[in-house]
C-alpha positions in Angstrom: 4.3 -13.2 -1.7 5.7 -9.8 -2.8 4.0 -8.0 -5.5 5.6 -8.2 -8.9 4.9 -4.7 -10.1 5.8 -5.4 -13.7 3.5 -8.3 -14.4 0.9 -8.6 -11.6 -2.2 -6.5 -11.1 -2.2 -5.3 -7.5 -5.3 -6.1 -5.4 -6.6 -3.0 -3.6 -9.0 -3.0 -0.6 -10.6 0.4 -0.8 -12.4 1.7 2.4 -14.2 4.9 1.8 -17.5 6.0 3.4 -18.4 8.5 0.6 -20.1 6.3 -2.0 -19.6 8.7 -4.9 -16.0 9.2 -4.2 -15.4 5.5 -3.6 -17.0 4.7 -7.0 -14.8 7.3 -8.8 -11.6 6.1 -7.1 -12.4 2.4 -7.7 -13.3 3.1 -11.4 -9.9 4.9 -11.8 -7.9 2.2 -10.2 -9.7 -0.5 -12.3 -9.0 1.6 -15.4 -5.3 1.5 -14.5 -5.4 -2.3 -14.3 -5.8 -2.9 -10.6 -8.2 -5.2 -8.9 -10.4 -3.3 -6.4 -12.6 -4.6 -3.6 -14.7 -1.8 -2.2 -16.0 -1.3 1.3 -18.0 1.5 2.9 -16.7 0.6 6.4 -13.5 -0.9 7.8 -15.1 -3.8 9.7 -16.3 -5.8 6.7 -12.9 -5.1 5.0 -11.0 -6.5 7.9 -13.4 -9.5 8.0 -12.7 -10.2 4.3 -8.9 -10.0 4.9 -9.3 -12.4 7.9 -11.3 -14.8 5.8 -8.4 -15.0 3.2 -8.9 -12.0 0.8 -5.4 -11.6 -0.6 -4.7 -7.9 -0.8 -1.5 -6.0 -1.7 -2.7 -2.6 -0.5 -5.3 -1.3 1.9 -6.5 2.2 1.2 -8.3 3.7 4.2 -10.1 7.0 4.5 -10.1 8.1 8.2 -13.8 8.8 7.9 -14.3 5.2 6.8 -16.5 4.7 9.9 -16.8 1.8 12.3 -13.1 1.1 12.9 -10.6 3.7 13.9 -7.9 4.2 11.2 -4.9 3.3 13.4 -6.7 0.2 14.8 -7.7 -0.9 11.3 -4.1 -0.5 10.0 -2.8 -2.5 13.0 -5.3 -5.2 12.6 -4.8 -5.5 8.9 -1.0 -5.8 9.4 -1.6 -8.5 12.0 -3.8 -10.5 9.6 -1.6 -9.9 6.5 1.9 -8.7 7.4 2.7 -8.0 3.7 -0.1 -5.6 3.2 0.8 -2.0 2.5 -1.4 0.7 4.1 -2.3 4.0 2.4 -4.3 6.5 4.4 -6.2 9.2 2.5 -7.2 11.9 5.0 -8.6 15.3 4.5 -6.1 18.1 5.4 -7.6 18.5 8.8 -7.4 14.8 9.6 -3.6 14.4 9.3 -3.0 14.0 13.0 -2.7 10.6 14.8 -2.1 8.6 11.6 -0.4 5.2 11.8 3.4 5.6 11.5 3.7 2.7 9.1 1.1 4.1 6.8 1.7 5.9 3.5 -0.3 9.1 3.4 -2.0 10.8 0.4 -3.9 13.9 1.5 -7.2 14.7 -0.2 -8.3 16.1 -2.6 -6.7 14.1 -5.4 -7.7 12.7 -8.7 -8.1 8.9 -9.2 -5.0 8.9 -11.5 -2.9 10.4 -8.7 -4.1 7.6 -6.3 -3.1 5.1 -9.0 0.4 6.5 -9.4 0.8 6.6 -5.6 -0.3 3.0 -5.2 2.2 2.0 -7.9 4.9 3.8 -6.0 3.9 2.1 -2.7 3.6 -1.3 -4.3 7.1 -0.9 -5.9 8.9 0.0 -2.7 9.1 -3.5 -1.2 10.1 -5.0 -4.6 12.7 -2.3 -5.1 14.2 -2.8 -1.6 14.5 -6.6 -2.4 16.1 -5.9 -5.7 18.6 -3.4 -4.2 19.5 -5.8 -1.4 20.2 -8.5 -4.0 22.4 -6.2 -6.1 24.3 -5.0 -2.9 24.9 -8.6 -1.8 26.2 -9.5 -5.3 28.5 -6.5 -5.4 29.9 -7.3 -2.0 30.6 -10.9 -2.8 32.2 -10.0 -6.2 34.5 -7.3 -4.7 38.2 -8.2 -5.1 40.3 -8.3 -2.0 42.2 -5.1 -1.3 46.0 -5.4 -1.7 48.4 -2.7 -0.5 50.0 -0.6 -3.2 53.8 -1.0 -3.6 55.7 2.3 -3.7 
C-alpha cells in the first residue's frame, strides 16, 4: 500500500549503532509526526520486517553492525518490496552503497533527516499521481486534423 504523504504518518525503521545519535534522530522524527521503530543492529530489524512489521522507510547506518548495508537493503526489499531505503553514511563510507538506496551523508540534524524522509516518501506517490495525470491527458487529447490552406 503506497504511503499517503498528506494524511498518513510514515513508519520508519531506524538502524543506528550509536545509541545517542539513534535517540536524537528518533526523537526528531517522532516530533515531526513519524512512527519510529529503533534498532541498534540490522539483524533484529530484518527479523521484525519478516514477522510483519509494516514499514514505509528503512534508515540504515552503514556502521549499523551485524548485517552489511547492501545485504540488508536487498533483504528488506525482498521481504517488503514497497519499502524505501535511506542510507546515512559518514563521508568516508559512501562507496559500495546499494544503487536503489537514497543517500543522506552525515553529519545532519534530525530535522534534515525528517525533510529527506518526507521527500523519499513522496516520490512513489508523486510518480503515481503524474502517471495518472499523463494517462488522463493522453486520453483527452483531441484527434489531430490537417489544416486546410
